[in-house]
C-alpha positions in Angstrom: 28.8 -65.2 -10.2 29.6 -69.0 -10.0 27.4 -71.6 -8.4 29.7 -74.1 -6.7 28.4 -77.6 -6.0 30.2 -80.2 -3.9 28.2 -83.4 -3.7 29.1 -85.6 -1.9 31.5 -83.9 0.5 33.9 -86.8 1.3 36.1 -87.5 4.3 33.1 -87.2 6.6 30.5 -89.6 8.1 27.4 -89.6 5.9 26.3 -87.6 2.9 26.5 -83.8 2.7 26.0 -81.5 -0.2 27.4 -78.0 -0.2 26.4 -75.3 -2.6 27.9 -71.8 -2.7 27.7 -68.7 -4.7 31.2 -67.4 -5.5 31.8 -63.9 -6.7 35.1 -62.2 -7.3 36.8 -65.2 -5.6 34.8 -65.0 -2.4 31.9 -67.1 -1.1 28.9 -64.8 -0.8 26.2 -67.3 0.1 26.3 -71.0 1.0 23.8 -73.8 1.6 24.3 -77.1 3.4 22.0 -80.0 2.7 21.9 -83.3 4.5 20.8 -85.8 1.8 19.8 -88.7 4.0 16.7 -89.2 6.2 16.9 -90.4 9.8 14.2 -92.7 11.0 15.6 -94.1 14.3 13.2 -92.0 16.4 10.2 -93.7 14.6 11.8 -97.2 15.0 12.0 -96.7 18.8 8.4 -96.0 19.4 6.7 -98.8 21.4 10.0 -100.5 22.4 11.4 -101.1 25.9 13.2 -98.0 27.0 16.0 -100.1 28.4 16.8 -101.3 24.9 16.9 -97.8 23.3 20.7 -97.4 23.8 21.3 -100.5 21.7 19.5 -99.1 18.7 20.6 -95.5 18.8 24.2 -96.5 19.3 24.1 -97.8 15.7 23.2 -94.4 14.2 26.9 -94.0 13.5 29.9 -96.3 13.7 32.3 -93.5 14.5 31.1 -92.2 17.9 28.8 -95.0 18.9 29.3 -94.7 22.6 28.0 -91.2 23.0 24.5 -92.0 21.6 24.3 -95.0 24.0 25.3 -92.9 27.0 22.9 -90.1 26.1 20.1 -92.7 25.8 20.7 -94.4 29.1 21.1 -91.0 30.8 17.7 -90.0 29.4 16.0 -93.2 30.7 17.8 -92.9 34.1 16.7 -89.2 34.3 13.1 -90.2 33.5 13.0 -92.9 36.1 15.1 -91.3 38.8 17.9 -93.9 38.7 21.2 -93.1 40.4 24.2 -95.1 39.1 27.1 -96.4 41.2 30.4 -94.5 41.2 32.2 -97.3 39.4 29.6 -97.1 36.6 30.2 -93.4 36.3 33.9 -93.9 36.1 33.6 -96.6 33.5 31.4 -94.4 31.4 33.9 -91.5 31.7 36.8 -93.8 30.7 35.0 -95.2 27.7 33.7 -91.8 26.6 37.0 -90.1 27.1 38.9 -92.7 25.1 36.2 -92.4 22.4 36.9 -88.7 22.3 40.6 -89.2 22.0 40.2 -91.8 19.3 37.8 -89.7 17.4 39.8 -86.5 17.5 43.1 -88.0 16.5 41.5 -90.0 13.6 39.6 -87.0 12.4 42.7 -84.9 12.2 44.9 -87.3 10.4 42.4 -89.2 8.2 39.6 -86.7 7.6 41.1 -83.2 7.9 44.9 -83.2 7.5 44.7 -83.8 3.8 43.1 -80.3 3.5 46.5 -78.9 4.6 49.0 -81.7 3.5 49.9 -82.3 -0.1 50.6 -86.0 -0.2 52.4 -86.0 -3.5 54.7 -83.1 -2.3 56.1 -85.5 0.3 57.9 -87.3 -2.5 60.2 -84.2 -2.8 61.1 -84.3 0.9 64.6 -84.8 2.3 64.3 -87.5 4.9 67.2 -86.1 6.9 65.5 -82.6 7.1 62.2 -84.3 8.0 64.0 -86.1 10.9 65.3 -82.7 12.0 61.8 -81.2 11.8 60.4 -84.1 13.9 63.1 -83.7 16.6 62.5 -79.9 16.7 58.9 -80.4 17.8 58.9 -83.4 20.1 60.9 -86.4 21.2 58.8 -88.9 19.4 61.1 -92.0 18.9 60.2 -92.6 15.2 62.4 -89.7 14.0 65.5 -91.1 12.3 66.2 -90.4 8.6 66.0 -94.1 7.7 62.4 -94.3 9.0 61.3 -91.3 6.9 63.1 -92.7 3.9 61.2 -95.9 4.3 57.9 -94.0 4.4 58.9 -92.0 1.4 59.8 -95.2 -0.6 56.5 -96.8 0.3 54.6 -93.6 -0.7 56.5 -93.5 -4.0 55.6 -97.1 -4.8 52.0 -96.4 -4.0 51.9 -93.3 -6.2 53.7 -95.0 -9.1 51.2 -97.8 -9.0 48.5 -95.4 -10.2 46.1 -96.8 -7.6 45.9 -94.0 -5.1 42.7 -95.3 -3.5 41.5 -92.8 -0.9 44.1 -90.2 -2.2 42.9 -90.5 -5.8 40.7 -87.4 -5.8 42.9 -85.0 -3.8 43.6 -81.6 -5.1 47.4 -82.2 -5.1 49.5 -79.3 -6.3 46.8 -76.8 -5.4 48.3 -73.3 -4.7 46.5 -73.3 -1.3 48.9 -76.0 0.0 51.8 -74.2 1.8 53.7 -76.9 3.8 57.3 -77.6 2.8 57.8 -81.1 1.5 59.5 -82.2 4.7 56.4 -81.2 6.7 54.2 -83.1 4.2 56.3 -86.2 4.6 56.1 -85.9 8.4 52.3 -85.7 8.3 52.1 -88.7 5.9 54.2 -90.7 8.3 52.0 -89.8 11.2 48.9 -90.5 9.1 50.2 -94.1 8.9 51.2 -94.2 12.6 47.8 -93.1 13.6 46.2 -96.0 11.8 48.3 -98.4 13.9 47.9 -96.4 17.2 44.1 -96.4 17.1 44.0 -100.1 17.6 45.3 -99.6 21.2 42.6 -97.1 22.0 39.9 -99.5 20.6 41.3 -102.3 22.8 41.0 -100.1 25.9 37.4 -99.4 25.2 36.7 -103.1 24.5 38.2 -104.1 27.8 35.5 -102.1 29.6 32.7 -102.3 27.1 33.1 -105.8 25.8 33.7 -104.6 22.2 34.5 -101.6 20.0 32.7 -100.1 18.2 29.4 -100.4 19.9 30.4 -101.2 23.5 27.9 -102.5 25.9 25.9 -100.2 28.2 23.1 -100.7 30.8 20.3 -98.5 32.2 21.3 -98.2 35.8 25.1 -98.5 35.3 27.3 -100.7 33.2 27.4 -104.4 32.4 31.2 -104.6 33.2 31.9 -107.6 35.4 34.7 -107.0 38.0 36.2 -110.1 39.6 40.0 -110.2 40.5 39.8 -114.0 40.6 38.3 -114.6 37.2 39.9 -114.6 33.8 36.4 -113.8 32.3 36.0 -110.5 34.1 37.9 -107.3 34.7 40.9 -108.3 36.8 44.3 -107.1 37.9 46.0 -108.1 34.6 43.5 -106.2 32.5 43.8 -103.1 34.7 47.6 -103.2 34.1 47.0 -103.6 30.4 44.6 -100.6 30.5 47.3 -98.5 32.1 49.8 -99.5 29.4 47.2 -98.6 26.7 46.6 -95.2 28.4 50.3 -94.4 28.3 50.5 -95.4 24.6 47.6 -93.1 23.9 49.0 -90.2 25.8 52.4 -90.5 24.2 50.9 -90.2 20.7 48.6 -87.3 21.7 51.3 -85.3 23.3 54.3 -86.1 21.1 52.7 -86.4 17.7 49.1 -85.1 17.4 49.3 -81.9 19.4 52.7 -80.8 18.0 51.6 -81.6 14.4 48.5 -79.4 14.8 50.6 -76.5 16.0 53.3 -77.0 13.4 50.8 -77.2 10.5 48.9 -74.2 11.8 52.0 -72.1 11.8 52.1 -72.3 8.0 48.5 -71.1 7.6 48.2 -67.9 9.6 45.5 -66.5 7.3 43.2 -69.3 8.4 43.0 -67.9 11.9 40.9 -65.2 10.4 38.6 -67.3 8.2 35.7 -69.6 8.8 34.1 -68.3 12.1 30.5 -67.8 11.2 28.0 -67.2 14.0 30.0 -66.1 17.0 27.4 -67.9 19.2 28.5 -71.1 21.0 26.8 -73.7 23.2 28.2 -76.5 25.4 25.9 -78.8 27.3 28.8 -80.0 29.5 30.1 -83.5 30.2 32.3 -85.8 32.3 31.0 -85.7 35.8 33.7 -85.3 38.4 32.0 -85.7 41.8 29.7 -88.7 41.6 26.3 -89.2 40.0 23.4 -87.1 41.2 19.7 -87.1 40.6 17.4 -84.2 41.2 14.6 -86.0 43.0 12.9 -82.8 43.9 11.7 -82.4 40.3 11.2 -86.1 39.4 7.5 -86.6 38.8 5.8 -89.3 36.8 3.7 -86.8 34.9 4.6 -86.4 31.2 4.1 -82.6 31.6 7.1 -82.3 33.9 10.5 -81.5 32.3 13.7 -82.0 34.1 17.1 -80.6 33.4 19.8 -83.0 34.6 22.7 -80.8 33.5 22.0 -78.1 36.0 21.9 -80.8 38.8 24.7 -83.0 37.5 27.4 -81.5 39.7 30.9 -80.4 38.7 31.8 -81.4 35.1 35.2 -81.5 33.5 33.7 -79.8 30.4 31.4 -77.1 31.9 28.1 -76.2 30.3 27.4 -72.7 29.1 26.3 -70.4 26.2 28.3 -67.6 24.6 26.7 -64.9 22.6 28.5 -62.6 20.1 32.0 -63.8 21.0 31.8 -62.6 24.6 33.9 -65.3 26.2 33.9 -63.4 29.5 30.1 -63.5 29.7 29.3 -67.3 29.7 25.5 -67.8 30.3 23.9 -70.7 32.0 22.7 -73.6 29.8 19.1 -74.5 30.1 17.7 -77.3 28.0 14.2 -75.7 28.1 15.5 -73.1 25.6 16.1 -75.7 22.9 13.7 -75.8 20.0 13.6 -77.1 16.4 12.2 -75.7 13.2 11.3 -77.7 10.1 10.3 -74.8 7.9 13.3 -75.3 5.6 13.6 -79.1 6.1 11.8 -82.0 4.5 9.6 -82.6 7.5 6.1 -81.5 8.7 4.5 -81.1 12.0 1.2 -82.9 12.4 -0.6 -79.7 13.4 0.6 -78.0 10.2 2.6 -75.5 12.3 5.9 -74.0 11.2 6.5 -72.9 14.8 9.5 -74.2 16.7 8.9 -77.2 19.0 10.9 -78.3 22.1 12.2 -81.9 21.5 9.7 -83.2 24.1 7.0 -82.1 21.7 8.9 -82.5 18.5 8.1 -84.8 15.7 9.9 -86.7 12.9 7.4 -86.7 10.0 9.4 -87.0 6.7 8.0 -85.4 3.6 10.3 -84.9 0.7 9.4 -81.9 -1.6 12.7 -81.3 -3.3 13.8 -81.9 -6.9 14.1 -85.3 -8.2 17.7 -86.5 -8.7 19.7 -85.9 -10.8 19.4 -82.2 -10.4 21.7 -79.3 -11.0 21.0 -77.2 -7.9 18.9 -77.3 -4.7 15.7 -75.3 -4.5 17.2 -73.2 -1.7 14.3 -70.8 -1.5 12.2 -73.7 -0.3 12.9 -76.8 1.8 16.3 -78.2 0.9 17.6 -80.5 3.6 16.8 -83.6 5.8 18.4 -81.7 8.7 16.2 -79.7 11.0 17.0 -76.3 12.4 17.7 -76.4 16.2 17.8 -73.0 17.9 18.7 -72.0 21.5 16.7 -69.2 22.9 15.6 -68.6 19.3 19.1 -68.2 17.9 21.5 -70.4 15.9 24.6 -71.6 17.8 27.8 -73.5 17.0 28.5 -76.7 19.0 31.6 -78.8 19.2 35.2 -78.6 20.4 35.5 -74.9 19.8 32.3 -74.2 21.8 33.5 -76.4 24.7 37.0 -74.8 24.8 35.6 -71.3 24.7 33.1 -72.0 27.5 35.8 -73.7 29.6 38.2 -70.8 28.9 35.5 -68.2 29.8 34.8 -70.1 33.1 38.4 -70.4 34.0 38.8 -74.2 33.7 42.5 -74.5 34.4 43.7 -77.3 32.1 41.9 -75.7 29.1 43.0 -72.2 29.9 46.6 -73.1 30.3 46.7 -75.0 27.0 44.9 -72.2 25.1 47.3 -69.6 26.4 50.3 -71.8 25.6 49.1 -72.5 22.1 48.3 -69.0 21.0 51.6 -67.8 22.4 53.4 -70.4 20.4 51.5 -69.4 17.2 52.0 -65.7 17.9 48.2 -64.9 17.8 45.6 -63.6 20.2 42.5 -65.2 21.6 40.5 -63.9 18.6 42.3 -66.5 16.4 40.1 -69.1 18.1 37.1 -67.8 16.2 38.2 -69.4 12.9 38.7 -72.6 10.9 42.1 -73.2 12.5 40.7 -72.3 15.9 38.2 -75.1 15.6 41.0 -77.6 14.7 43.3 -76.3 17.5 40.4 -76.5 20.0 39.9 -80.1 19.2 43.6 -80.8 19.9 43.6 -78.7 23.1 40.7 -80.6 24.6 42.3 -83.9 23.6 45.4 -83.1 25.6 43.4 -81.9 28.6 41.2 -85.0 28.5 44.1 -87.3 28.1 45.6 -85.9 31.3 42.3 -86.0 33.2 41.5 -89.6 32.4 44.3 -90.8 34.7 42.4 -89.5 37.7 39.3 -91.6 36.7 41.5 -94.6 36.1 43.3 -94.3 39.4 40.0 -93.8 41.3 38.5 -96.9 39.6 41.6 -99.0 40.7 41.3 -97.7 44.3 37.6 -98.6 44.4 38.3 -102.1 43.2 41.2 -102.5 45.6 38.9 -101.5 48.4 36.5 -104.3 47.4 33.9 -102.2 45.5 32.9 -104.2 42.5 29.5 -102.7 42.0 28.8 -101.4 38.5 25.0 -101.3 38.3 21.9 -100.3 40.3 19.0 -102.6 39.5 16.6 -101.2 42.1 14.3 -99.7 39.4 15.1 -102.2 36.7 11.6 -103.7 36.4 8.8 -101.8 34.7 6.5 -102.6 37.6 8.5 -100.1 39.7 8.1 -97.3 37.1 5.4 -94.6 37.1 2.7 -94.9 34.5 4.2 -92.0 32.6 7.6 -90.4 32.8 10.0 -88.4 30.7 13.6 -87.5 30.8 16.5 -86.1 28.9 20.1 -87.2 28.5 23.0 -85.1 27.4 26.5 -85.9 26.2 28.8 -83.2 24.9 30.0 -85.6 22.2 33.2 -85.2 20.1 31.3 -83.2 17.6 29.3 -81.2 20.1 26.1 -81.0 22.2 24.0 -84.2 21.9 20.6 -84.6 23.5 18.1 -87.5 23.7 14.6 -86.8 24.9 12.3 -89.7 25.9 8.7 -90.1 27.1 7.8 -93.4 28.6 4.2 -94.6 28.9 3.1 -97.9 30.4 6.6 -99.3 30.3 7.2 -98.5 26.6 8.7 -95.7 24.6 5.9 -93.3 23.7 8.1 -90.5 22.2 11.8 -90.2 21.3 13.7 -87.2 19.8 17.4 -86.6 19.3 19.2 -83.3 18.6 22.7 -84.1 17.5 25.8 -81.9 17.0 25.6 -81.9 13.2 21.9 -81.0 13.3 22.9 -77.8 15.2 25.8 -77.0 12.9 24.5 -78.0 9.5 21.0 -76.6 10.0 19.2 -74.6 7.2 17.7 -71.2 7.9 14.8 -70.8 10.4 11.7 -68.7 9.5 13.6 -65.5 10.5 16.3 -66.2 8.0 18.9 -67.1 10.6 21.4 -69.5 9.0 23.3 -72.3 10.7 27.0 -72.6 11.5 28.1 -74.3 8.3 26.5 -71.8 6.0 27.6 -68.8 8.1 31.2 -70.0 8.3 31.6 -70.2 4.6 30.6 -66.6 3.8 33.8 -64.7 2.9 35.9 -67.7 2.2 38.3 -67.2 -0.7 38.1 -69.7 -3.5 41.1 -69.7 -5.9 39.8 -72.4 -8.2 36.0 -73.2 -8.3 36.7 -76.6 -9.8 39.0 -77.4 -6.8 37.3 -75.7 -3.8 39.7 -76.9 -1.1 39.1 -73.8 0.9 35.4 -74.7 1.3 36.4 -78.2 2.4 38.9 -76.9 5.0 36.2 -75.1 6.9 33.5 -77.8 6.6 35.9 -80.5 7.7 36.9 -78.4 10.7 33.5 -79.1 12.1 34.0 -82.9 11.5 30.5 -83.4 10.0 28.6 -86.5 10.9 25.5 -86.5 8.7 24.8 -90.1 9.7 24.0 -88.8 13.1 21.9 -86.0 11.8 19.9 -88.0 9.2 19.6 -91.5 7.6 18.2 -92.7 4.3 16.9 -95.7 2.6 15.8 -96.1 -1.0 13.1 -98.8 -1.2 13.6 -98.9 -5.0 17.3 -99.4 -4.7 17.9 -96.8 -7.4 21.3 -95.3 -7.9 21.3 -91.6 -7.2 23.6 -89.7 -9.5 25.9 -87.1 -8.0 26.2 -83.6 -9.4 29.1 -81.2 -9.3 32.5 -81.7 -8.0 33.7 -85.0 -6.3 36.7 -84.2 -4.1 
């Protein structure tokens, strides 16, 4: 029996430690520990609820927009604010482009190197690489001279001995299966994606004022529309947005999606590894038919809970819950069923309870009881993570692209269904292949293509509204605290790139009295609950083959397929500014 330690897991956002017991080449048990503490919920108490989005957006610099949107939705839900259609369209456009940016960058710069051997690309024939490119799409950067130039640049980089972000790769590992030409193709597209992402960032900045951290507003958006002003959104900027959308779509459809399918075809065994729980949750997102507020349940009392998702109208990504792989039996999502345990996390509840609490009643009281660093192993029979244990109806669930795609497929969402069927046919596998590490990666690409297509409808509707003279982007009717009830509470959901995200707020006398967040990585990276039910990360690693315990690339493939964001789940500060020594393997 070998105890494997990976700390920190790199190519993610934040700090994650994975420990695993490996016996006879297979993972028997695994533990995921978030090694940072999040304190944003404490910082928000007593502040103006209209400012909350500005703080929570800075939890993470990768998917900043989603925290801001969840926050403004929570406040709007609490106060019964309906936003204008233009504001909803702007939010959809910003959030959709954030998704597309996030998914493409994740694949090439955080996950692809689990499948692509960078140094193998030096053995590629540029002419054969060009032929490979032309066989999968009509992307224009496909001639042999282009790939020879990429190869020459890579060789210079490798010969320098200064590999930078590639320095600790497990190059030459027997788990790599791509031919050199496919490796060179992927390296070229790795470079292309770095350049491409600037266009997506520019699109978001046009609507949000900047990127990352675009501007939002309780009651709508702060985007000024004036066709006669160079300082506002005008015709020339709308034309530029259209050009940027086309650039984004070309790369997604001609590079990203074909690359995912091509690389997946060399790793068929990974369509049977890495599933885990078999339970999936999607809270839904991207409203299609205008903003709605359920006024029938809006009461100022802090004892009233409201579920905006059920009343939000038709959403492009539908909400739902799947138990035990039963895609054909998607259950209705109800936020009342969400609870969190802290029994195996470094937190306490003020009443001393180890019972689960709904986020409206939840607390963030940090209390570290683990070993002092440096240490060899976690005390996994006790508390061992800064990540709490969310549960839905008392059970662990996986959230993220795979959950969204499965729910959408089960509910017959046409774009997703067509893309899933097309993809599995091309790979020669059945739907059961989705329940895997590669299924997670494929689902991310599928929803990117679907969303990239859908975004044009929102853009066109936005242009039509402006052409008709509708420049309204905010509803300030309930902007002043004097118009608010003495007490109110609300919840805002975003099905963020990494999965279901919820913000819960209680407002009292115009100030934030209580704030809790349950983020995607909290769902997926959670430690066991009191019943011993483990989270998605830990479950997905059981049964994973590990060829070389000193180079556990197989473990990283599955963990990276979730696209961990520990910065969203937890945050840390060390008042003594002491260096914490890392133990184990540093990939």
